[in-house]
C-alpha positions in Angstrom: 131.6 -95.8 175.2 131.8 -99.3 174.9 131.9 -100.9 178.2 132.8 -104.1 176.6 136.4 -103.1 176.3 137.9 -104.3 179.5 140.3 -106.9 180.8 140.5 -109.2 183.8 140.7 -107.7 187.3 143.6 -108.1 189.7 142.9 -109.9 192.9 141.3 -107.8 195.6 144.1 -108.4 198.0 146.5 -106.6 195.7 144.3 -103.6 195.2 143.9 -102.4 198.8 144.6 -98.6 199.0 147.7 -97.6 200.8 146.9 -94.7 203.1 150.4 -93.3 203.1 151.1 -93.7 199.4 153.1 -90.8 197.9 151.2 -89.3 195.0 152.9 -87.2 192.3 152.0 -83.5 192.5 150.9 -81.3 189.7 153.3 -78.7 191.1 156.2 -80.7 189.7 155.1 -80.1 186.1 155.8 -77.1 183.9 153.2 -74.5 182.8 151.5 -72.3 185.3 147.9 -72.9 186.4 146.8 -75.6 184.0 143.3 -76.9 184.0 143.0 -80.5 185.2 141.0 -83.3 183.6 140.3 -86.3 185.9 139.6 -89.6 184.1 139.5 -93.1 185.5 137.4 -95.4 183.2 137.1 -96.1 179.5 133.9 -93.9 178.9 135.8 -91.0 180.5 138.6 -91.2 177.9 136.1 -91.1 175.0 134.4 -88.0 176.4 137.6 -86.2 177.4 139.4 -86.6 174.1 137.5 -84.0 172.1 137.5 -81.5 175.0 141.2 -81.8 175.4 141.8 -81.5 171.7 139.6 -78.4 171.5 141.3 -76.7 174.5 144.7 -77.5 173.1 143.7 -75.7 169.9 142.8 -72.7 172.0 146.2 -72.8 173.7 144.7 -73.5 177.1 147.2 -75.2 179.4 145.9 -78.5 180.7 146.9 -81.6 182.6 145.5 -85.1 182.7 145.1 -87.1 185.9 144.3 -90.8 185.5 143.0 -92.3 188.8 143.6 -95.9 187.7 140.0 -97.0 188.4 140.5 -99.0 185.2 144.2 -99.7 185.4 145.7 -102.2 182.9 146.6 -102.0 179.3 143.3 -103.3 177.8 141.3 -101.1 180.1 143.0 -97.8 179.6 146.3 -97.8 177.7 144.8 -98.9 174.4 142.2 -96.1 174.7 144.9 -93.5 174.9 146.5 -94.9 171.8 143.2 -95.2 169.9 141.9 -91.7 170.8 145.3 -89.9 170.4 145.2 -88.7 173.9 148.4 -87.6 175.7 149.7 -89.9 178.4 148.5 -88.9 181.8 150.6 -86.4 183.7 149.7 -88.0 187.0 148.6 -91.7 187.4 147.2 -92.5 190.8 147.0 -96.2 190.3 144.1 -96.8 192.7 142.8 -100.0 191.2 139.6 -101.9 192.0 137.6 -102.4 195.2 134.1 -101.9 196.5 132.4 -98.6 195.8 133.4 -97.2 199.2 136.9 -98.5 199.1 137.6 -97.3 195.6 136.0 -93.9 196.0 137.8 -93.2 199.3 141.1 -94.2 197.8 140.6 -91.9 194.8 139.7 -89.0 197.1 142.8 -89.5 199.3 145.1 -89.7 196.3 143.4 -86.7 194.4 143.6 -84.5 197.5 147.4 -85.0 197.7 147.7 -84.4 193.9 145.5 -81.3 193.7 146.3 -79.4 197.0 149.8 -78.1 196.1 148.8 -76.6 192.8 145.1 -75.7 193.2 144.2 -75.6 189.5 141.7 -73.0 188.3 139.3 -75.7 187.1 139.0 -79.5 187.4 136.9 -81.2 184.6 135.2 -84.5 185.4 133.4 -86.8 183.1 130.4 -89.1 183.2 129.2 -91.0 186.3 131.9 -93.3 187.6 133.5 -93.4 191.1 136.4 -91.2 189.8 133.8 -88.5 188.9 132.2 -88.3 192.3 135.5 -88.6 194.1 137.0 -85.6 192.2 133.8 -83.5 192.7 133.9 -84.1 196.5 137.6 -83.4 196.9 137.4 -80.2 194.8 134.3 -79.0 196.8 136.2 -79.5 200.1 139.3 -77.7 198.7 137.3 -74.8 197.1 138.5 -75.8 193.6 135.8 -75.2 190.8 134.7 -78.1 188.8 133.0 -78.7 185.4 130.9 -81.8 184.8 130.8 -83.1 181.2 127.7 -85.2 180.6 125.6 -83.5 183.4 121.9 -83.8 183.8 121.5 -87.5 182.8 118.9 -89.3 185.1 117.6 -92.8 185.2 115.5 -91.9 188.3 116.7 -95.2 189.8 118.6 -94.7 193.0 119.5 -98.4 193.1 122.1 -97.6 190.4 125.4 -96.4 191.9 125.9 -94.2 188.8 122.7 -92.3 189.5 124.0 -91.3 193.0 127.3 -90.2 191.4 125.4 -88.1 188.8 123.1 -86.3 191.2 125.8 -85.4 193.7 128.3 -84.3 191.1 125.8 -82.0 189.4 125.0 -80.5 192.8 128.7 -79.6 193.4 129.8 -78.6 189.9 130.2 -74.9 188.9 129.8 -75.7 185.2 127.4 -78.3 183.9 127.8 -79.4 180.3 124.6 -81.2 179.1 124.4 -83.6 176.1 120.7 -83.4 175.3 117.6 -81.2 176.1 116.0 -83.5 178.7 119.2 -83.0 180.8 118.5 -79.3 181.0 115.0 -80.0 182.2 116.2 -82.5 184.8 118.6 -79.9 186.3 115.9 -77.2 186.3 113.6 -79.5 188.3 116.4 -80.0 190.8 116.8 -76.3 191.3 120.2 -76.0 189.6 121.0 -72.4 188.6 120.4 -72.1 184.9 123.5 -69.9 184.6 125.7 -73.0 185.4 124.0 -75.1 182.7 125.2 -75.3 179.1 123.6 -77.5 176.4 126.6 -78.4 174.3 125.9 -81.8 172.6 127.6 -85.1 173.1 131.5 -85.3 173.1 131.3 -89.1 172.9 129.7 -88.5 169.4 132.5 -86.1 168.6 134.9 -89.0 169.1 132.8 -91.4 167.1 132.5 -89.1 164.1 136.2 -88.2 164.2 137.2 -91.8 163.9 134.3 -93.0 161.8 136.4 -93.8 158.7 138.6 -96.1 160.9 135.7 -98.4 161.9 136.3 -101.2 159.4 134.4 -104.4 160.5 136.3 -106.7 158.1 139.6 -107.1 159.9 138.3 -107.4 163.4 135.6 -109.8 162.3 138.1 -112.0 160.5 140.5 -111.9 163.4 137.8 -113.0 165.9 136.4 -115.6 163.6 132.9 -114.0 163.5 130.5 -114.8 160.7 129.4 -112.3 158.1 126.1 -111.6 159.8 126.0 -111.3 163.6 124.8 -109.3 166.6 127.1 -107.9 169.3 126.3 -108.2 173.1 127.8 -106.5 176.1 126.7 -107.3 179.6 128.2 -105.9 182.8 125.6 -104.0 185.0 125.4 -105.1 188.6 121.6 -105.7 188.3 122.3 -108.2 185.5 125.3 -110.0 186.6 125.8 -109.8 190.4 123.1 -112.2 191.5 122.7 -115.8 190.2 119.0 -115.4 189.4 119.7 -112.2 187.3 122.6 -114.0 185.5 120.3 -116.9 184.6 117.8 -114.5 183.1 120.5 -113.0 181.0 121.9 -116.4 179.8 118.3 -117.5 178.9 117.9 -114.3 176.9 121.2 -114.9 175.1 120.0 -118.4 174.3 117.0 -116.9 172.6 119.2 -114.5 170.7 121.6 -117.1 169.4 118.6 -119.1 168.1 118.1 -116.2 165.7 121.5 -114.9 164.9 125.1 -115.5 165.9 126.2 -113.3 168.8 129.7 -112.0 169.5 130.1 -111.2 173.2 133.3 -109.3 174.3 133.0 -110.3 177.9 133.6 -107.7 180.6 135.3 -109.1 183.8 132.4 -107.9 185.9 130.1 -110.9 186.4 132.1 -113.3 184.2 132.1 -116.0 186.8 128.4 -115.6 187.6 127.4 -115.7 184.0 129.5 -118.8 183.4 128.0 -120.5 186.5 124.5 -119.6 185.0 125.4 -121.6 181.8 127.0 -119.2 179.5 129.6 -121.7 178.3 126.9 -124.0 177.1 126.0 -121.5 174.4 129.5 -121.2 172.9 128.9 -124.0 170.5 125.4 -122.9 169.6 126.1 -119.5 168.1 127.7 -117.5 170.9 131.3 -116.3 170.3 132.8 -115.1 173.6 135.9 -113.0 172.9 138.4 -111.1 175.0 137.7 -107.4 175.6 138.4 -105.0 172.8 139.8 -101.5 172.4 137.8 -98.6 171.2 138.5 -98.9 167.4 138.1 -102.7 167.3 134.8 -102.6 169.3 133.2 -99.9 167.3 134.3 -101.5 164.1 132.6 -104.7 165.3 129.4 -102.8 166.2 129.4 -101.0 162.9 129.3 -104.3 161.0 126.6 -105.9 163.2 122.9 -106.4 162.5 121.9 -105.5 166.1 123.4 -104.8 169.5 122.2 -106.3 172.8 123.6 -104.3 175.8 123.2 -102.9 179.3 125.7 -100.1 178.7 124.9 -96.4 178.6 127.4 -95.2 176.0 126.6 -97.9 173.4 123.0 -96.7 173.4 124.3 -93.3 172.1 126.9 -94.8 169.6 124.3 -97.1 168.0 121.9 -94.2 167.6 124.4 -92.4 165.4 125.7 -95.6 163.6 122.1 -96.6 162.8 122.4 -100.0 164.5 119.3 -101.4 166.3 120.0 -101.5 170.0 118.2 -103.6 172.6 119.0 -102.5 176.1 118.5 -105.1 178.8 117.4 -102.7 181.5 114.1 -101.4 182.9 115.2 -97.8 182.5 117.8 -95.6 180.8 119.4 -92.3 181.7 119.6 -91.6 177.9 115.9 -91.5 176.8 116.9 -89.4 173.8 118.3 -92.6 172.3 114.8 -94.0 172.4 112.9 -91.0 171.0 115.6 -90.0 168.4 117.5 -93.2 167.8 117.3 -96.9 167.5 117.3 -97.9 171.2 114.6 -100.0 172.9 114.4 -101.1 176.6 113.7 -104.8 176.8 113.2 -107.3 179.7 115.4 -110.4 179.2 112.3 -112.6 178.7 111.2 -110.4 175.8 114.6 -110.3 174.0 113.8 -112.9 171.4 110.7 -111.2 170.1 112.4 -107.8 170.3 115.3 -109.1 168.3 113.0 -110.5 165.6 111.6 -107.0 165.2 115.0 -105.4 165.1 116.3 -107.8 162.5 113.2 -107.2 160.4 113.8 -103.4 160.4 111.3 -102.3 163.1 113.9 -99.9 164.6 114.8 -97.8 161.5 117.0 -94.9 162.3 115.6 -91.3 162.0 116.9 -89.1 159.2 118.7 -86.9 161.7 120.4 -87.5 165.0 119.7 -85.7 168.3 120.2 -82.0 168.4 123.9 -80.9 168.6 125.2 -84.4 168.2 127.2 -83.0 165.3 130.9 -83.6 166.2 131.4 -80.1 167.7 130.5 -80.6 171.4 134.2 -80.4 172.4 134.5 -77.0 170.7 131.4 -75.7 172.5 132.7 -76.9 175.9 136.1 -75.4 175.3 134.6 -72.1 174.3 132.4 -72.0 177.4 135.4 -72.9 179.7 137.5 -70.2 178.1 134.8 -67.6 178.6 134.2 -68.7 182.2 138.0 -68.4 183.0 138.1 -65.0 181.4 135.2 -63.8 183.6 136.7 -65.3 186.7 140.1 -63.7 186.0 138.6 -60.3 185.6 140.2 -57.4 183.7 143.9 -58.0 183.3 143.9 -60.8 185.8 144.8 -64.5 185.8 142.3 -67.2 186.8 142.9 -69.2 189.9 141.2 -70.6 193.0 
């Protein structure tokens, strides 16, 4: 999902984990042996929504744990409203920090929350720190896990998300894969094929479910965007953490606004570095920097755009289905199917201007059909697989449990 929907971070001093913080326990809640979903960042919510809806229709008891990796209203609360998700049963409130600090804090808090109840299955999503933290805690406690969006690989170990993906897939009991190359990646890594299920993309379930609600007009008018525009989102460490990288991005955006107005919902990550690199100088020359947006507003803005410039993973998938040309400012992608089946293209910052010319001229026309199983029913396939797995684990006349 759109990584652009975010809000400003709290100061680091207010986010230090408290080692003796009392965490609410799942045991305090009604319903015996619910499954547990662990989410912590916006893309997790978008992927979890169709799985939770499908399990609820099957009558499977479930609980939602929000780690608080993204912790304020714009980063999480608006997504629960937009996606019609229940409020979390447990909120850990971990907050921000370095990768080590944040992952460790989530692990400590999750261990306290999961140990008393020991759910029959914990479901984790994507590749954020909450994902790997939950997988490690459950492995130590002997609690089975399911990984939704397994098998994605950029083959770039400098990306923290790549480490999270690889380790989570090693530990998970059930691996739900979004596209065929993910199955191939897991096979090459020696993962037992019996644990792997090609189910399609739950993020696309969410997009298709809400497609009729993506109306560009109101959000465009509210933001003061022109009738024809591109959307940009920039937040990856490789693009915004270092001044030199930020200057390359700002130079690329300068080339973009020379061709078409650009709306930039600015993620807090790297905001200061981008501004120091000269971002503000573009605001009167075709760049419209806006506050972060919720799911419906952001996808409405994207749907009305002529092109998208991004370094996000999820947006590569969403633009593939929406038929919007996507230019990804990265040397690699863990979602190659968006290139072979969609509208995505990897672009170095220095080449953005020429690539944008091509995109605006129609060089990235969408294919007649989307990737296999990106049909809005991934959540149903996942829920069916989980229910079957629980039945086998319970045995004849038994109840599942760890």
